[in-house]
N, C-alpha and C positions, 0 to 999 in steps of 0.2 A: 691665269685663273682669277676670276672675280665673281662677285655675287653680293647680294644684299642680305643683311641679317638684322634681327632685333636681339640685342644682347641684354640679358637679364642678370643684374647683380642684386644680391640680397644681403641684408644685414638684419639679423634677428634680435637686435636690441641688447644682447648680452655681450657682444664682442665690441671691438673698437669701431671707429667710424668707417673703416674700409670694408666695402662690400665684397663678397665672393661671387665670381662668375658662376651662376647656377645653370644657365641655359643659353644656347645660341639657336635662335629660331630662324631657319633659312626661309627667305621669301622669294617666291617665283616672281619675276618681273624686275622692275627697277626701283629707283629711289622713292617714287610716289607710292608704289605698292607697299614698300617697307614702312613709310610714314603712316599709311592707313592701318597696317597691321599693328604697329606700335600703339596707335590710338585705340584699336580694338582690344589689345591685350591690357592696356592700362585700365579699361573699364571692366574687364572680366577677370583680371588677375586673381582676386581673392578666391575664385572658384577652386583653385588648386590647393588651398589651405585646408588643414584639418578643421572641421566645423566652420567652414567658410561663411555660412549664413549668419554667424554671430559676429562677424567683423564689420566695422565701419571702415571707410577708406576715403582718403583725400588724394587727389591727383594734381600735381603741380607740373606745368610745362616750364622747364627751366631753360629750354632753347627749342628751336624748331625740331631738333632731332633727339631731344632728351626729355624724359618725364621722371619725376620722383614721386613714388607712392608711399603714403603713410597708412599703415594698416593697424587698426586698434581693436582690441577685444577686451571686454570687462568680464570678470568672473568673481564669484564670491565663495572662496573656499570655506568649507565647514569649520576649519580650525582658525579662522581669522575674524576679527571684529569689524573689518571694513573690506570693501571690494578691492580687487587687484586689477590693475590695468596692464595689459601686455601690448607693447607697440613694436611693430616690425617695419622695416623699410625695404623698398625695392627701387632700383633705378632701371629704366628701360632706355636703351640708346640705340638709335638707328646707325648702322655702320656698314661701310662697303669693304669687303675683303679685297685687298689689292695684291697680296702675294701670300704664298704658303710654301712650306717645305716639310715634307714628311720626316719624322725622326728615323734614324738608322735602326735596323732591326736589332732586337735584343740578342745578345750572345749568351749561350748556355754558360752556367757558372763552371769555373775550373773545378776539378775534383778536389776534395778536401786534402788529400795527400799532396797534390801539387801545390796548394796554397801553403801548407805547412813546410814543405821542402823549400819553397821560395823564401818564406819567413826566416828559415834557419840558414839560408844561403847555400842550400844544397841542390840548386837547380842547374 
């Protein structure tokens, strides 16, 4: 099984530098179509944000298959003497799925009585 994806990692500025995988955008076609979709997403990405029209953004191409987006929004809360700047980051990476394995199905939990019996060594 294979296929092409644009992986979207996001860091909202308040966490460490490790982004969390927020989305896997499947792309019909091959590598070139995935690169084009990543380019399109990098230009339109802020549209999914709350009050997206208030964000500025920078798009950095860090490699042929990767883009780093810096999304910035300024606001002036009524309880502050100066504006507040919120910065978020997203990384878009073109990737080919080369293998996959489904997880085993979940098993129903053992009855509470059985768990207690095992804990007490009476099983």
